[in-house]
ZADO-1210 file (C-alpha; in nm, 4 decimals, padded with zeros to 6 digits):
<atoms>
<atom x="-06.2308" y="-05.2405" z="09.0644" code="MET" pos="1"/>
<atom x="-06.0308" y="-04.9263" z="08.9949" code="ASN" pos="2"/>
<atom x="-05.6850" y="-04.9943" z="08.8565" code="LYS" pos="3"/>
<atom x="-05.3973" y="-04.7968" z="09.0025" code="SER" pos="4"/>
<atom x="-05.1465" y="-04.6215" z="08.7796" code="LYS" pos="5"/>
<atom x="-04.9002" y="-04.9024" z="08.8539" code="ASN" pos="6"/>
<atom x="-05.1567" y="-05.1598" z="08.7394" code="SER" pos="7"/>
<atom x="-05.2060" y="-04.9770" z="08.4101" code="VAL" pos="8"/>
<atom x="-04.8281" y="-04.9643" z="08.3657" code="ALA" pos="9"/>
<atom x="-04.7960" y="-05.3369" z="08.4372" code="TYR" pos="10"/>
<atom x="-05.0581" y="-05.4371" z="08.1801" code="PHE" pos="11"/>
<atom x="-04.9105" y="-05.1969" z="07.9233" code="PHE" pos="12"/>
<atom x="-04.5681" y="-05.3626" z="07.9628" code="VAL" pos="13"/>
<atom x="-04.7231" y="-05.7076" z="07.9489" code="ARG" pos="14"/>
<atom x="-04.9121" y="-05.6087" z="07.6303" code="TRP" pos="15"/>
<atom x="-04.5930" y="-05.4637" z="07.4812" code="LEU" pos="16"/>
<atom x="-04.4117" y="-05.7947" z="07.5321" code="LEU" pos="17"/>
<atom x="-04.7033" y="-06.0161" z="07.4250" code="ALA" pos="18"/>
<atom x="-04.7605" y="-05.8262" z="07.1016" code="MET" pos="19"/>
<atom x="-04.3916" y="-05.8472" z="07.0099" code="GLY" pos="20"/>
<atom x="-04.3476" y="-05.4697" z="07.0023" code="VAL" pos="21"/>
<atom x="-04.0347" y="-05.5189" z="07.2081" code="ALA" pos="22"/>
<atom x="-03.8851" y="-05.7217" z="06.9300" code="THR" pos="23"/>
<atom x="-03.9712" y="-05.4512" z="06.6826" code="ALA" pos="24"/>
<atom x="-03.8091" y="-05.1787" z="06.8965" code="PHE" pos="25"/>
<atom x="-03.5055" y="-05.3943" z="06.9437" code="ALA" pos="26"/>
<atom x="-03.4768" y="-05.4723" z="06.5714" code="GLY" pos="27"/>
<atom x="-03.1163" y="-05.3650" z="06.5677" code="SER" pos="28"/>
<atom x="-03.0405" y="-05.6754" z="06.7723" code="ALA" pos="29"/>
<atom x="-03.1061" y="-05.8772" z="06.4584" code="GLN" pos="30"/>
<atom x="-02.8114" y="-05.7124" z="06.2948" code="ALA" pos="31"/>
<atom x="-02.5680" y="-05.7988" z="06.5743" code="LEU" pos="32"/>
<atom x="-02.3121" y="-06.0371" z="06.4289" code="ALA" pos="33"/>
<atom x="-02.1114" y="-06.2824" z="06.6323" code="THR" pos="34"/>
<atom x="-01.8102" y="-06.0565" z="06.6321" code="GLY" pos="35"/>
<atom x="-02.0126" y="-05.7595" z="06.7487" code="ASP" pos="36"/>
<atom x="-02.1588" y="-05.9462" z="07.0484" code="LEU" pos="37"/>
<atom x="-01.8153" y="-06.0528" z="07.1627" code="GLN" pos="38"/>
<atom x="-01.6755" y="-05.7056" z="07.1025" code="SER" pos="39"/>
<atom x="-01.9478" y="-05.5362" z="07.3050" code="VAL" pos="40"/>
<atom x="-01.8904" y="-05.7784" z="07.5959" code="VAL" pos="41"/>
<atom x="-01.5148" y="-05.7109" z="07.5839" code="ASP" pos="42"/>
<atom x="-01.5845" y="-05.3369" z="07.5508" code="GLU" pos="43"/>
<atom x="-01.8112" y="-05.3239" z="07.8569" code="ALA" pos="44"/>
<atom x="-01.5732" y="-05.5350" z="08.0656" code="HIS" pos="45"/>
<atom x="-01.2762" y="-05.3136" z="07.9814" code="ALA" pos="46"/>
<atom x="-01.4724" y="-04.9935" z="08.0409" code="LYS" pos="47"/>
<atom x="-01.5880" y="-05.0804" z="08.3940" code="TYR" pos="48"/>
<atom x="-01.3384" y="-05.3275" z="08.5405" code="LYS" pos="49"/>
<atom x="-01.1483" y="-05.0472" z="08.7079" code="GLY" pos="50"/>
<atom x="-01.4642" y="-04.8986" z="08.8696" code="LEU" pos="51"/>
<atom x="-01.4174" y="-04.9001" z="09.2508" code="LYS" pos="52"/>
<atom x="-01.7525" y="-04.7528" z="09.3601" code="ASP" pos="53"/>
<atom x="-01.9713" y="-04.9392" z="09.6075" code="GLY" pos="54"/>
<atom x="-01.9004" y="-05.2179" z="09.8562" code="LYS" pos="55"/>
<atom x="-01.9930" y="-05.5772" z="09.9216" code="ASN" pos="56"/>
<atom x="-02.3168" y="-05.6492" z="10.1089" code="ALA" pos="57"/>
<atom x="-02.2209" y="-05.7083" z="10.4727" code="ASP" pos="58"/>
<atom x="-02.5568" y="-05.7605" z="10.6483" code="TYR" pos="59"/>
<atom x="-02.5050" y="-06.1233" z="10.5341" code="ILE" pos="60"/>
<atom x="-02.1579" y="-06.1807" z="10.6759" code="PRO" pos="61"/>
<atom x="-02.0519" y="-06.4400" z="10.4162" code="GLU" pos="62"/>
<atom x="-02.1159" y="-06.1967" z="10.1278" code="LEU" pos="63"/>
<atom x="-01.8654" y="-05.9569" z="10.2731" code="ALA" pos="64"/>
<atom x="-01.5947" y="-06.2233" z="10.2158" code="LYS" pos="65"/>
<atom x="-01.6423" y="-06.2484" z="09.8349" code="VAL" pos="66"/>
<atom x="-01.3443" y="-06.0909" z="09.6557" code="PRO" pos="67"/>
<atom x="-01.4726" y="-05.7487" z="09.5561" code="SER" pos="68"/>
<atom x="-01.2696" y="-05.7178" z="09.2339" code="GLU" pos="69"/>
<atom x="-01.4489" y="-06.0125" z="09.0659" code="LEU" pos="70"/>
<atom x="-01.6215" y="-05.9000" z="08.7472" code="PHE" pos="71"/>
<atom x="-01.7758" y="-06.1129" z="08.4731" code="GLY" pos="72"/>
<atom x="-02.0101" y="-06.0591" z="08.1794" code="ILE" pos="73"/>
<atom x="-02.1956" y="-06.3218" z="07.9806" code="ALA" pos="74"/>
<atom x="-02.4366" y="-06.3099" z="07.6853" code="ILE" pos="75"/>
<atom x="-02.6244" y="-06.6180" z="07.5693" code="ILE" pos="76"/>
<atom x="-02.8416" y="-06.5943" z="07.2590" code="THR" pos="77"/>
<atom x="-03.1631" y="-06.7862" z="07.2003" code="VAL" pos="78"/>
<atom x="-02.9747" y="-07.0185" z="06.9665" code="ASP" pos="79"/>
<atom x="-02.7294" y="-07.1034" z="07.2470" code="GLY" pos="80"/>
<atom x="-02.4242" y="-06.9014" z="07.1432" code="LYS" pos="81"/>
<atom x="-02.2138" y="-06.7827" z="07.4363" code="VAL" pos="82"/>
<atom x="-02.0025" y="-06.4657" z="07.4657" code="TYR" pos="83"/>
<atom x="-01.8063" y="-06.3909" z="07.7840" code="THR" pos="84"/>
<atom x="-01.5439" y="-06.1736" z="07.9457" code="ALA" pos="85"/>
<atom x="-01.3914" y="-06.1866" z="08.2898" code="GLY" pos="86"/>
<atom x="-01.4866" y="-06.4004" z="08.5898" code="ASP" pos="87"/>
<atom x="-01.7775" y="-06.5894" z="08.4398" code="VAL" pos="88"/>
<atom x="-01.6992" y="-06.9268" z="08.6063" code="ASP" pos="89"/>
<atom x="-01.6944" y="-06.7999" z="08.9641" code="TYR" pos="90"/>
<atom x="-01.9906" y="-06.9451" z="09.1612" code="SER" pos="91"/>
<atom x="-02.1664" y="-06.6693" z="09.3600" code="PHE" pos="92"/>
<atom x="-02.4916" y="-06.6856" z="09.5556" code="SER" pos="93"/>
<atom x="-02.7920" y="-06.6103" z="09.3410" code="ILE" pos="94"/>
<atom x="-02.9782" y="-06.4180" z="09.6118" code="GLN" pos="95"/>
<atom x="-03.2787" y="-06.2215" z="09.4832" code="SER" pos="96"/>
<atom x="-03.2050" y="-06.3047" z="09.1178" code="VAL" pos="97"/>
<atom x="-03.3715" y="-06.6365" z="09.2072" code="ALA" pos="98"/>
<atom x="-03.7119" y="-06.4717" z="09.2597" code="LYS" pos="99"/>
<atom x="-03.8452" y="-06.4522" z="08.9020" code="PRO" pos="100"/>
<atom x="-03.7473" y="-06.8153" z="08.8426" code="PHE" pos="101"/>
<atom x="-03.9484" y="-06.9333" z="09.1461" code="THR" pos="102"/>
<atom x="-04.2340" y="-06.7135" z="09.0287" code="ALA" pos="103"/>
<atom x="-04.2133" y="-06.8913" z="08.6952" code="ALA" pos="104"/>
<atom x="-04.2447" y="-07.2282" z="08.8687" code="LEU" pos="105"/>
<atom x="-04.5523" y="-07.1056" z="09.0572" code="VAL" pos="106"/>
<atom x="-04.6996" y="-06.9991" z="08.7227" code="MET" pos="107"/>
<atom x="-04.6275" y="-07.3428" z="08.5780" code="GLU" pos="108"/>
<atom x="-04.7998" y="-07.5191" z="08.8672" code="GLU" pos="109"/>
<atom x="-05.0911" y="-07.2833" z="08.9303" code="GLN" pos="110"/>
<atom x="-05.1179" y="-07.0359" z="08.6449" code="GLY" pos="111"/>
<atom x="-05.0536" y="-06.6674" z="08.6122" code="VAL" pos="112"/>
<atom x="-05.3871" y="-06.5711" z="08.7692" code="GLU" pos="113"/>
<atom x="-05.3041" y="-06.7608" z="09.0900" code="ALA" pos="114"/>
<atom x="-04.9835" y="-06.5611" z="09.1219" code="LEU" pos="115"/>
<atom x="-05.1675" y="-06.2347" z="09.0677" code="ARG" pos="116"/>
<atom x="-05.4433" y="-06.3183" z="09.3167" code="GLN" pos="117"/>
<atom x="-05.2382" y="-06.4780" z="09.5935" code="LYS" pos="118"/>
<atom x="-04.9294" y="-06.2528" z="09.5723" code="ILE" pos="119"/>
<atom x="-04.9804" y="-05.9615" z="09.3331" code="GLY" pos="120"/>
<atom x="-04.7813" y="-05.7859" z="09.0581" code="VAL" pos="121"/>
<atom x="-04.7451" y="-05.4296" z="09.1856" code="GLU" pos="122"/>
<atom x="-04.4186" y="-05.2534" z="09.2692" code="PRO" pos="123"/>
<atom x="-04.4135" y="-05.1519" z="09.6374" code="THR" pos="124"/>
<atom x="-04.2228" y="-04.8254" z="09.6008" code="GLY" pos="125"/>
<atom x="-04.0366" y="-04.9332" z="09.9154" code="MET" pos="126"/>
<atom x="-03.7194" y="-05.1342" z="09.9990" code="PRO" pos="127"/>
<atom x="-03.7262" y="-05.5015" z="09.8971" code="PHE" pos="128"/>
<atom x="-03.7260" y="-05.6151" z="10.2638" code="ASN" pos="129"/>
<atom x="-03.9753" y="-05.3630" z="10.3948" code="SER" pos="130"/>
<atom x="-04.2104" y="-05.4658" z="10.6780" code="VAL" pos="131"/>
<atom x="-04.3988" y="-05.1349" z="10.6518" code="ILE" pos="132"/>
<atom x="-04.5060" y="-05.2259" z="10.2971" code="ALA" pos="133"/>
<atom x="-04.7036" y="-05.5180" z="10.4413" code="LEU" pos="134"/>
<atom x="-04.8938" y="-05.2871" z="10.6665" code="GLN" pos="135"/>
<atom x="-04.9609" y="-05.0126" z="10.4112" code="LEU" pos="136"/>
<atom x="-05.0750" y="-05.2366" z="10.1237" code="ASN" pos="137"/>
<atom x="-05.4137" y="-05.4036" z="10.1539" code="GLU" pos="138"/>
<atom x="-05.2865" y="-05.6986" z="09.9525" code="GLN" pos="139"/>
<atom x="-04.9929" y="-05.7343" z="10.1976" code="ARG" pos="140"/>
<atom x="-04.7670" y="-05.9182" z="09.9519" code="SER" pos="141"/>
<atom x="-04.7757" y="-05.7228" z="09.6296" code="VAL" pos="142"/>
<atom x="-04.5198" y="-05.8827" z="09.3945" code="ASN" pos="143"/>
<atom x="-04.2989" y="-06.1898" z="09.3898" code="PRO" pos="144"/>
<atom x="-03.9741" y="-05.9954" z="09.3473" code="LEU" pos="145"/>
<atom x="-03.9614" y="-05.8427" z="09.6928" code="VAL" pos="146"/>
<atom x="-03.8963" y="-06.0565" z="10.0004" code="ASN" pos="147"/>
<atom x="-04.2596" y="-06.0795" z="10.1153" code="ALA" pos="148"/>
<atom x="-04.3830" y="-06.1930" z="09.7761" code="GLY" pos="149"/>
<atom x="-04.0883" y="-06.4222" z="09.7218" code="ALA" pos="150"/>
<atom x="-04.1452" y="-06.5993" z="10.0577" code="ILE" pos="151"/>
<atom x="-04.5156" y="-06.6293" z="09.9639" code="ALA" pos="152"/>
<atom x="-04.4146" y="-06.7745" z="09.6244" code="ALA" pos="153"/>
<atom x="-04.2069" y="-07.0429" z="09.7960" code="VAL" pos="154"/>
<atom x="-04.5033" y="-07.1239" z="10.0228" code="SER" pos="155"/>
<atom x="-04.7356" y="-07.1634" z="09.7231" code="MET" pos="156"/>
<atom x="-04.5404" y="-07.4510" z="09.5647" code="LEU" pos="157"/>
<atom x="-04.7092" y="-07.7891" z="09.5829" code="ASP" pos="158"/>
<atom x="-04.5009" y="-07.9868" z="09.8386" code="ALA" pos="159"/>
<atom x="-04.5649" y="-08.2237" z="10.1230" code="GLU" pos="160"/>
<atom x="-04.2436" y="-08.1544" z="10.3134" code="SER" pos="161"/>
<atom x="-03.9716" y="-07.8874" z="10.3423" code="PRO" pos="162"/>
<atom x="-03.7229" y="-08.1107" z="10.1618" code="GLU" pos="163"/>
<atom x="-03.9651" y="-08.1747" z="09.8733" code="GLN" pos="164"/>
<atom x="-04.0235" y="-07.7997" z="09.8445" code="ARG" pos="165"/>
<atom x="-03.6501" y="-07.7293" z="09.8465" code="TRP" pos="166"/>
<atom x="-03.5565" y="-08.0059" z="09.5976" code="ASN" pos="167"/>
<atom x="-03.8295" y="-07.8908" z="09.3614" code="LYS" pos="168"/>
<atom x="-03.6748" y="-07.5421" z="09.3538" code="ILE" pos="169"/>
<atom x="-03.3147" y="-07.6626" z="09.3210" code="LEU" pos="170"/>
<atom x="-03.4044" y="-07.9082" z="09.0413" code="ASN" pos="171"/>
<atom x="-03.5979" y="-07.6357" z="08.8655" code="TRP" pos="172"/>
<atom x="-03.3015" y="-07.3923" z="08.8749" code="TYR" pos="173"/>
<atom x="-03.0762" y="-07.6694" z="08.7454" code="SER" pos="174"/>
<atom x="-03.3111" y="-07.7394" z="08.4532" code="GLU" pos="175"/>
<atom x="-03.3128" y="-07.3687" z="08.3658" code="LEU" pos="176"/>
<atom x="-02.9332" y="-07.3495" z="08.3885" code="ALA" pos="177"/>
<atom x="-02.8852" y="-07.6665" z="08.1884" code="GLY" pos="178"/>
<atom x="-02.6430" y="-07.7863" z="08.4573" code="GLU" pos="179"/>
<atom x="-02.6710" y="-07.9193" z="08.8115" code="LYS" pos="180"/>
<atom x="-02.6613" y="-07.6381" z="09.0653" code="LEU" pos="181"/>
<atom x="-02.5979" y="-07.6721" z="09.4374" code="SER" pos="182"/>
<atom x="-02.6270" y="-07.4895" z="09.7692" code="LEU" pos="183"/>
<atom x="-02.3414" y="-07.2681" z="09.8936" code="ILE" pos="184"/>
<atom x="-02.3560" y="-07.4027" z="10.2524" code="ASP" pos="185"/>
<atom x="-02.1577" y="-07.1171" z="10.4123" code="ASP" pos="186"/>
<atom x="-02.3895" y="-06.8578" z="10.2674" code="VAL" pos="187"/>
<atom x="-02.6980" y="-07.0563" z="10.3773" code="TYR" pos="188"/>
<atom x="-02.5678" y="-07.0823" z="10.7349" code="VAL" pos="189"/>
<atom x="-02.4730" y="-06.7131" z="10.7364" code="SER" pos="190"/>
<atom x="-02.8174" y="-06.6049" z="10.6112" code="GLU" pos="191"/>
<atom x="-03.0010" y="-06.8408" z="10.8448" code="SER" pos="192"/>
<atom x="-02.8284" y="-06.6852" z="11.1440" code="GLU" pos="193"/>
<atom x="-02.9255" y="-06.3297" z="11.0408" code="THR" pos="194"/>
<atom x="-03.2730" y="-06.3557" z="10.8696" code="ASN" pos="195"/>
<atom x="-03.4844" y="-06.2219" z="11.1586" code="TYR" pos="196"/>
<atom x="-03.6490" y="-05.9636" z="10.9345" code="ASN" pos="197"/>
<atom x="-03.7614" y="-06.2308" z="10.6880" code="ASN" pos="198"/>
<atom x="-03.9041" y="-06.4373" z="10.9762" code="ARG" pos="199"/>
<atom x="-04.1043" y="-06.1357" z="11.0858" code="ALA" pos="200"/>
<atom x="-04.2327" y="-06.0872" z="10.7293" code="ILE" pos="201"/>
<atom x="-04.3381" y="-06.4529" z="10.7032" code="ALA" pos="202"/>
<atom x="-04.5240" y="-06.4450" z="11.0355" code="ASN" pos="203"/>
<atom x="-04.7060" y="-06.1276" z="10.9343" code="MET" pos="204"/>
<atom x="-04.8019" y="-06.2782" z="10.6016" code="LEU" pos="205"/>
<atom x="-04.9311" y="-06.5867" z="10.7759" code="PHE" pos="206"/>
<atom x="-05.1334" y="-06.3675" z="11.0117" code="ASN" pos="207"/>
<atom x="-05.2834" y="-06.1842" z="10.7174" code="PHE" pos="208"/>
<atom x="-05.3714" y="-06.5076" z="10.5342" code="GLY" pos="209"/>
<atom x="-05.1175" y="-06.4398" z="10.2562" code="ARG" pos="210"/>
<atom x="-04.8731" y="-06.7278" z="10.3317" code="LEU" pos="211"/>
<atom x="-04.9594" y="-07.0781" z="10.2210" code="TYR" pos="212"/>
<atom x="-04.7305" y="-07.3027" z="10.4256" code="SER" pos="213"/>
<atom x="-04.5712" y="-07.3022" z="10.7713" code="ASP" pos="214"/>
<atom x="-04.3876" y="-06.9655" z="10.8121" code="PRO" pos="215"/>
<atom x="-04.0614" y="-07.1123" z="10.9369" code="LEU" pos="216"/>
<atom x="-04.0563" y="-07.3655" z="10.6527" code="GLU" pos="217"/>
<atom x="-04.1187" y="-07.0979" z="10.3947" code="ALA" pos="218"/>
<atom x="-03.8410" y="-06.8776" z="10.5284" code="VAL" pos="219"/>
<atom x="-03.5910" y="-07.1662" z="10.5542" code="ASP" pos="220"/>
<atom x="-03.6544" y="-07.2804" z="10.1953" code="VAL" pos="221"/>
<atom x="-03.6440" y="-06.9183" z="10.0745" code="TYR" pos="222"/>
<atom x="-03.3111" y="-06.8786" z="10.2464" code="THR" pos="223"/>
<atom x="-03.1782" y="-07.1895" z="10.0748" code="ARG" pos="224"/>
<atom x="-03.3106" y="-07.0587" z="09.7440" code="GLU" pos="225"/>
<atom x="-03.1100" y="-06.7379" z="09.7861" code="CYS" pos="226"/>
<atom x="-02.7974" y="-06.9391" z="09.8716" code="SER" pos="227"/>
<atom x="-02.7833" y="-07.1416" z="09.5501" code="VAL" pos="228"/>
<atom x="-02.4487" y="-07.1027" z="09.3726" code="GLY" pos="229"/>
<atom x="-02.4524" y="-06.9936" z="09.0135" code="VAL" pos="230"/>
<atom x="-02.1909" y="-06.8687" z="08.7680" code="THR" pos="231"/>
<atom x="-02.2507" y="-06.5823" z="08.5270" code="ALA" pos="232"/>
<atom x="-02.2654" y="-06.8332" z="08.2431" code="LYS" pos="233"/>
<atom x="-02.5190" y="-07.0516" z="08.4253" code="GLN" pos="234"/>
<atom x="-02.7312" y="-06.7510" z="08.5118" code="LEU" pos="235"/>
<atom x="-02.7140" y="-06.6316" z="08.1500" code="ALA" pos="236"/>
<atom x="-02.8553" y="-06.9675" z="08.0375" code="MET" pos="237"/>
<atom x="-03.1393" y="-06.9297" z="08.2836" code="MET" pos="238"/>
<atom x="-03.2064" y="-06.5861" z="08.1422" code="GLY" pos="239"/>
<atom x="-03.1756" y="-06.7088" z="07.7852" code="ALA" pos="240"/>
<atom x="-03.4520" y="-06.9597" z="07.8588" code="THR" pos="241"/>
<atom x="-03.6810" y="-06.6633" z="07.9364" code="LEU" pos="242"/>
<atom x="-03.5632" y="-06.4821" z="07.6196" code="ALA" pos="243"/>
<atom x="-03.6327" y="-06.7979" z="07.4181" code="ASN" pos="244"/>
<atom x="-04.0036" y="-06.8151" z="07.5199" code="ASN" pos="245"/>
<atom x="-03.9377" y="-07.0685" z="07.7959" code="GLY" pos="246"/>
<atom x="-03.7218" y="-07.3140" z="07.5948" code="LYS" pos="247"/>
<atom x="-03.3709" y="-07.3828" z="07.7235" code="ASN" pos="248"/>
<atom x="-03.1291" y="-07.3098" z="07.4347" code="PRO" pos="249"/>
<atom x="-02.8847" y="-07.5706" z="07.5628" code="LYS" pos="250"/>
<atom x="-03.1106" y="-07.8689" z="07.6268" code="THR" pos="251"/>
<atom x="-03.3959" y="-07.7800" z="07.3935" code="GLY" pos="252"/>
<atom x="-03.6504" y="-07.8491" z="07.6676" code="LYS" pos="253"/>
<atom x="-03.9659" y="-07.6333" z="07.6836" code="GLN" pos="254"/>
<atom x="-03.9536" y="-07.5584" z="08.0577" code="LEU" pos="255"/>
<atom x="-04.1900" y="-07.2647" z="08.0841" code="ILE" pos="256"/>
<atom x="-04.5212" y="-07.2212" z="07.9002" code="ASN" pos="257"/>
<atom x="-04.4495" y="-06.9549" z="07.6419" code="LYS" pos="258"/>
<atom x="-04.7814" y="-06.7868" z="07.7266" code="ASP" pos="259"/>
<atom x="-04.6450" y="-06.7176" z="08.0777" code="ASN" pos="260"/>
<atom x="-04.3311" y="-06.5353" z="07.9630" code="ILE" pos="261"/>
<atom x="-04.4897" y="-06.1899" z="07.8941" code="PRO" pos="262"/>
<atom x="-04.6366" y="-06.1748" z="08.2454" code="GLU" pos="263"/>
<atom x="-04.3079" y="-06.2817" z="08.4045" code="LEU" pos="264"/>
<atom x="-04.1020" y="-06.0252" z="08.2033" code="LEU" pos="265"/>
<atom x="-04.3546" y="-05.7533" z="08.2826" code="ALA" pos="266"/>
<atom x="-04.3071" y="-05.8149" z="08.6549" code="ILE" pos="267"/>
<atom x="-03.9284" y="-05.8088" z="08.6084" code="MET" pos="268"/>
<atom x="-03.9495" y="-05.4809" z="08.4193" code="PHE" pos="269"/>
<atom x="-04.1667" y="-05.3171" z="08.6813" code="MET" pos="270"/>
<atom x="-04.0081" y="-05.4500" z="09.0019" code="ALA" pos="271"/>
<atom x="-03.6811" y="-05.6265" z="08.9261" code="GLY" pos="272"/>
<atom x="-03.4319" y="-05.3606" z="09.0235" code="PHE" pos="273"/>
<atom x="-03.5026" y="-05.2837" z="09.3890" code="TYR" pos="274"/>
<atom x="-03.5464" y="-04.9109" z="09.4478" code="ASP" pos="275"/>
<atom x="-03.3958" y="-04.8212" z="09.1105" code="GLU" pos="276"/>
<atom x="-03.6531" y="-04.9904" z="08.8852" code="ALA" pos="277"/>
<atom x="-03.7624" y="-04.6602" z="08.7316" code="GLY" pos="278"/>
<atom x="-03.4056" y="-04.5490" z="08.6736" code="LEU" pos="279"/>
<atom x="-03.3227" y="-04.8869" z="08.5156" code="TRP" pos="280"/>
<atom x="-03.6236" y="-04.8634" z="08.2850" code="ALA" pos="281"/>
<atom x="-03.5144" y="-04.5122" z="08.1912" code="TYR" pos="282"/>
<atom x="-03.1542" y="-04.6064" z="08.1204" code="SER" pos="283"/>
<atom x="-03.1510" y="-04.9672" z="07.9997" code="ALA" pos="284"/>
<atom x="-03.5191" y="-05.0494" z="07.9345" code="ALA" pos="285"/>
<atom x="-03.4856" y="-05.4269" z="07.9739" code="LEU" pos="286"/>
<atom x="-03.6674" y="-05.6752" z="08.2004" code="PRO" pos="287"/>
<atom x="-03.4108" y="-05.7618" z="08.4632" code="ALA" pos="288"/>
<atom x="-03.3535" y="-05.8930" z="08.8151" code="LYS" pos="289"/>
<atom x="-03.0734" y="-05.7949" z="09.0478" code="THR" pos="290"/>
<atom x="-02.9440" y="-05.9479" z="09.3706" code="GLY" pos="291"/>
<atom x="-02.7190" y="-05.8472" z="09.6576" code="VAL" pos="292"/>
<atom x="-02.4829" y="-06.1316" z="09.5736" code="GLY" pos="293"/>
<atom x="-02.3678" y="-05.9024" z="09.2863" code="GLY" pos="294"/>
<atom x="-02.5461" y="-06.0709" z="08.9950" code="GLY" pos="295"/>
<atom x="-02.7903" y="-05.9159" z="08.7454" code="ILE" pos="296"/>
<atom x="-02.9765" y="-06.0946" z="08.4691" code="VAL" pos="297"/>
<atom x="-03.1415" y="-05.8939" z="08.1898" code="ALA" pos="298"/>
<atom x="-03.3533" y="-06.0306" z="07.9089" code="VAL" pos="299"/>
<atom x="-03.3824" y="-05.9102" z="07.5502" code="VAL" pos="300"/>
<atom x="-03.7041" y="-06.0815" z="07.4514" code="PRO" pos="301"/>
<atom x="-03.6610" y="-06.3169" z="07.1597" code="GLY" pos="302"/>
<atom x="-03.2895" y="-06.2423" z="07.1338" code="LYS" pos="303"/>
<atom x="-03.0612" y="-06.3061" z="07.4313" code="MET" pos="304"/>
<atom x="-02.9838" y="-06.2829" z="07.7995" code="SER" pos="305"/>
<atom x="-02.7225" y="-06.0470" z="07.9361" code="ILE" pos="306"/>
<atom x="-02.5711" y="-06.1233" z="08.2747" code="VAL" pos="307"/>
<atom x="-02.3073" y="-05.9379" z="08.4695" code="ALA" pos="308"/>
<atom x="-02.1611" y="-06.0126" z="08.8137" code="PHE" pos="309"/>
<atom x="-01.9522" y="-05.8096" z="09.0527" code="SER" pos="310"/>
<atom x="-01.9932" y="-05.7895" z="09.4313" code="PRO" pos="311"/>
<atom x="-01.9602" y="-05.4144" z="09.4930" code="ARG" pos="312"/>
<atom x="-02.3087" y="-05.2702" z="09.5418" code="LEU" pos="313"/>
<atom x="-02.4531" y="-04.9275" z="09.5455" code="ASN" pos="314"/>
<atom x="-02.6878" y="-04.8025" z="09.8188" code="GLN" pos="315"/>
<atom x="-02.9903" y="-04.9595" z="09.6518" code="ALA" pos="316"/>
<atom x="-02.8249" y="-05.3035" z="09.6629" code="GLY" pos="317"/>
<atom x="-02.7401" y="-05.3242" z="09.2935" code="ASN" pos="318"/>
<atom x="-02.3986" y="-05.4179" z="09.1550" code="SER" pos="319"/>
<atom x="-02.2254" y="-05.1045" z="09.0354" code="VAL" pos="320"/>
<atom x="-02.0121" y="-05.2656" z="08.7663" code="ARG" pos="321"/>
<atom x="-02.2817" y="-05.5108" z="08.6542" code="ALA" pos="322"/>
<atom x="-02.5544" y="-05.2507" z="08.6070" code="LEU" pos="323"/>
<atom x="-02.3126" y="-05.0183" z="08.4232" code="LYS" pos="324"/>
<atom x="-02.2003" y="-05.2990" z="08.1955" code="ALA" pos="325"/>
<atom x="-02.5507" y="-05.4169" z="08.1024" code="ILE" pos="326"/>
<atom x="-02.6707" y="-05.0609" z="08.0581" code="GLU" pos="327"/>
<atom x="-02.3776" y="-04.9956" z="07.8222" code="HIS" pos="328"/>
<atom x="-02.4532" y="-05.3051" z="07.6218" code="ILE" pos="329"/>
<atom x="-02.8204" y="-05.2202" z="07.5981" code="SER" pos="330"/>
<atom x="-02.7725" y="-04.8551" z="07.5061" code="ARG" pos="331"/>
<atom x="-02.4780" y="-04.8940" z="07.2721" code="SER" pos="332"/>
<atom x="-02.6590" y="-05.1596" z="07.0672" code="ARG" pos="333"/>
<atom x="-03.0108" y="-05.0171" z="07.1075" code="SER" pos="334"/>
<atom x="-03.1428" y="-05.3347" z="07.2685" code="LEU" pos="335"/>
<atom x="-03.3927" y="-05.1709" z="07.5064" code="GLY" pos="336"/>
<atom x="-03.7663" y="-05.2203" z="07.4699" code="LEU" pos="337"/>
<atom x="-03.8072" y="-04.8597" z="07.3546" code="PHE" pos="338"/>
<atom x="-03.5175" y="-04.8367" z="07.1161" code="GLY" pos="339"/>
<atom x="-03.2768" y="-04.6210" z="07.3173" code="HIS" pos="340"/>
<atom x="-03.0274" y="-04.4299" z="07.1053" code="ASN" pos="341"/>
<atom x="-02.6658" y="-04.5464" z="07.1299" code="PRO" pos="342"/>
<atom x="-02.4418" y="-04.3817" z="07.3875" code="GLU" pos="343"/>
</atoms>
């Protein structure tokens, strides 16, 4: 089988992470003292809190109601230290930031090869909710961080009922966060009333043999998944679990097989930032996942998780303040995989 350029890039990033080169490039992170981590969080928050660009997502009506001036930043290190600024205790809907964590659960149940074979690991080069991508790609679903692949990931989980499938996901997210999480009911209802595009995607996947449960069940559980409430601090703990080779820094539980982490981070690096994945790699160079709820989680492998939240989005669906803040932290402290020079 001939590998596409994207395939070669995916396996290079996976190799980079597995071999620990990322840690070497990010060596300056080792020198970050407690005071410096807090100062860089404060610095980023102060620098971008007045930024007014972008607007709330409104295609999900409930998201339009979230106060647009909210802005929080949280760093959690692999040894569990927490550094925050701003609105880090506000519970917002996780939205697409949930996708890599569900992919991790699929890997735990069925292995990384099952995820690659039944969903794929390629970026689509198209919007995250594209129906056309299903028609143009022979694999149909091509990675678990776009809607088609994320719905397929939900359908792959071993469950005998919709409630068992949903409870498995919610309990998993809670384990990763180190705290009990819950559904934001108003967001779930709002999304359920407007998710016609996702229903079409699920039906097409089922028709192509790339969905592994009832289509309506998969879409409903996926919609609930996106409607889970999470604070910036809770999301940072979820990210820190990835940074810590699958072990939750708060509870000490090994939740994810450490051998699965490089594959997961490689997917996040290649496809975690909607239509701006290339720009994000160019500017911040960290595995990350963004969501239209305004949250972004970024992972510095072996070091820490950086999370920022603010509801105002750019045209690609990424939080303007959050991406600027994480980019600033990464560049100013040379945390990126390729050792970016400070700003």
